[in-house]
C-alpha positions as CSV (number, residue, x, y, z in Angstrom):
1,M,0.0,-0.1,0.0
2,T,1.8,3.2,-1.2
3,R,0.6,6.4,-2.6
4,A,2.6,9.7,-3.4
5,L,2.4,12.5,-0.8
6,P,2.1,15.8,-2.0
7,V,4.7,18.3,-2.2
8,G,5.1,20.9,0.4
9,P,4.2,21.2,4.1
10,A,1.5,19.2,5.7
11,P,-1.8,21.3,5.9
12,G,-1.6,23.8,8.7
13,K,2.1,23.1,9.2
14,P,4.8,25.7,8.5
15,A,7.3,25.0,5.7
16,A,10.8,24.3,6.9
17,A,13.5,26.8,6.2
18,Q,15.8,25.6,3.3
19,Q,19.6,26.1,3.5
20,A,20.8,28.4,0.7
21,P,23.1,26.8,-2.0
22,P,27.0,27.2,-1.4
23,V,28.1,30.1,-3.6
24,Q,30.5,28.4,-6.4
25,T,33.6,29.8,-7.4
26,P,34.3,29.9,-11.3
27,K,36.9,27.3,-12.1
28,N,38.5,29.9,-14.6
29,A,38.9,32.5,-11.8
30,Q,42.6,33.9,-11.2
31,A,44.7,31.5,-9.0
32,I,44.6,32.8,-5.4
33,D,48.1,33.9,-4.1
34,F,47.9,31.9,-0.7
35,A,51.1,33.7,0.6
36,H,49.8,37.1,-0.1
37,R,45.9,36.7,0.2
38,I,44.9,33.6,2.6
39,K,48.1,33.6,5.0
40,P,47.2,37.1,6.3
41,L,43.8,36.1,7.0
42,L,44.7,32.6,8.7
43,E,47.3,34.7,11.0
44,R,45.1,37.7,11.7
45,S,42.0,35.7,12.9
46,C,43.0,31.8,13.4
47,A,46.7,31.5,14.1
48,A,46.8,32.6,17.5
49,C,44.1,29.9,18.9
50,H,45.0,27.1,16.5
51,S,48.9,26.9,16.5
52,G,51.6,26.4,19.2
53,E,51.9,23.8,21.7
54,K,48.2,23.8,22.9
55,P,46.1,24.4,19.6
56,R,42.3,24.8,20.6
57,G,40.2,22.0,19.7
58,L,43.4,20.1,18.8
59,F,43.1,21.9,15.5
60,R,46.2,23.2,13.9
61,I,46.1,25.9,11.0
62,D,49.6,26.7,10.6
63,S,50.4,24.1,7.7
64,R,48.5,22.5,4.8
65,D,48.9,19.0,6.3
66,A,47.3,20.4,9.8
67,I,44.4,21.9,7.9
68,L,43.9,18.9,6.0
69,K,44.1,16.4,9.1
70,G,41.5,18.4,11.2
71,G,41.4,18.6,15.1
72,A,39.7,16.4,17.5
73,S,36.8,15.3,15.7
74,G,39.0,14.1,13.1
75,T,37.5,15.4,10.3
76,A,39.2,17.6,7.8
77,A,38.8,21.2,8.2
78,V,39.5,21.8,4.5
79,V,38.3,19.5,1.6
80,P,40.7,20.7,-1.4
81,G,38.4,21.6,-4.6
82,H,35.1,21.5,-2.1
83,S,34.5,24.7,0.0
84,E,31.0,23.2,0.3
85,K,32.4,20.2,2.2
86,S,34.7,22.2,4.0
87,P,33.8,22.8,7.9
88,L,36.3,25.9,8.0
89,I,33.9,27.7,5.6
90,D,31.0,27.2,8.1
91,Y,32.6,28.0,11.3
92,V,34.3,31.4,9.9
93,S,30.9,32.3,8.0
94,S,29.2,31.9,11.4
95,Q,27.1,29.0,10.2
96,V,27.7,26.9,13.4
97,P,25.8,28.4,16.2
98,D,27.7,28.8,19.4
99,S,30.9,27.8,17.3
100,E,31.6,31.0,15.4
101,M,35.2,31.2,14.5
102,P,37.2,33.5,16.1
103,P,34.7,33.4,18.8
104,R,32.8,36.7,19.4
105,A,34.3,37.0,22.8
106,V,37.8,37.6,21.2
107,R,36.8,39.4,18.3
108,E,38.0,42.8,19.7
109,R,41.5,41.1,19.4
110,F,41.1,38.7,16.6
111,S,38.6,40.0,14.0
112,G,36.1,37.7,12.2
113,L,36.5,37.4,8.4
114,T,34.2,39.6,6.4
115,T,31.8,38.2,3.6
116,D,34.7,39.2,0.8
117,E,37.3,37.3,3.0
118,V,35.2,34.2,3.2
119,A,34.4,34.2,-0.4
120,L,38.4,34.5,-0.9
121,L,38.9,31.6,1.3
122,R,36.4,29.6,-0.5
123,A,37.7,30.4,-4.0
124,W,41.1,29.3,-2.6
125,I,39.6,25.9,-1.2
126,D,37.9,25.7,-4.5
127,Q,41.1,26.0,-6.5
128,G,42.8,23.2,-4.6
129,A,43.9,24.9,-1.3
130,E,47.4,25.3,-2.6
131,W,49.8,26.0,0.0
132,P,53.5,26.8,-1.1
133,T,56.3,24.6,0.3
134,G,58.1,26.7,2.8
135,V,55.2,29.3,3.5
136,L,54.7,29.0,7.1
137,L,51.9,30.8,9.4
138,T,53.0,32.9,12.6
139,S,50.4,33.7,15.2
140,P,50.5,37.3,17.0
141,Q,51.8,35.8,20.1
142,M,54.8,34.3,18.1
143,K,55.7,37.6,16.7
144,K,55.8,39.4,20.4
145,Q,58.1,36.6,21.3
146,R,60.9,37.6,18.7
């Protein structure tokens, strides 16, 4: 006994909110220069908490291998070629309630990414998340110690 159900919400029930589809970066877009465009964003907003001896959530962002490995969850933060599957994008664009990165409580010291910066990070991931050999991130604390 099967029958087709009507499309849409049940009578008297509100329609469920639908998530907007991810913005796709054109594949023929100009290559994103990691050292000059992505590295400064990660250093400014992420490296202070996600590098060093005790990175938060056991997630390190200071090397490509680390960002691909992920943290305590064991899930890669970045999936090269697929920003829509990269949890890092969800966190920096405040799509994960109560887990925005950087946390709102520290944004006076570590500013969040703007919409344009998130789009730039998304484009870098969609282009393969290339990270040149020898380019290392430094955190604000590391710079003060020198």
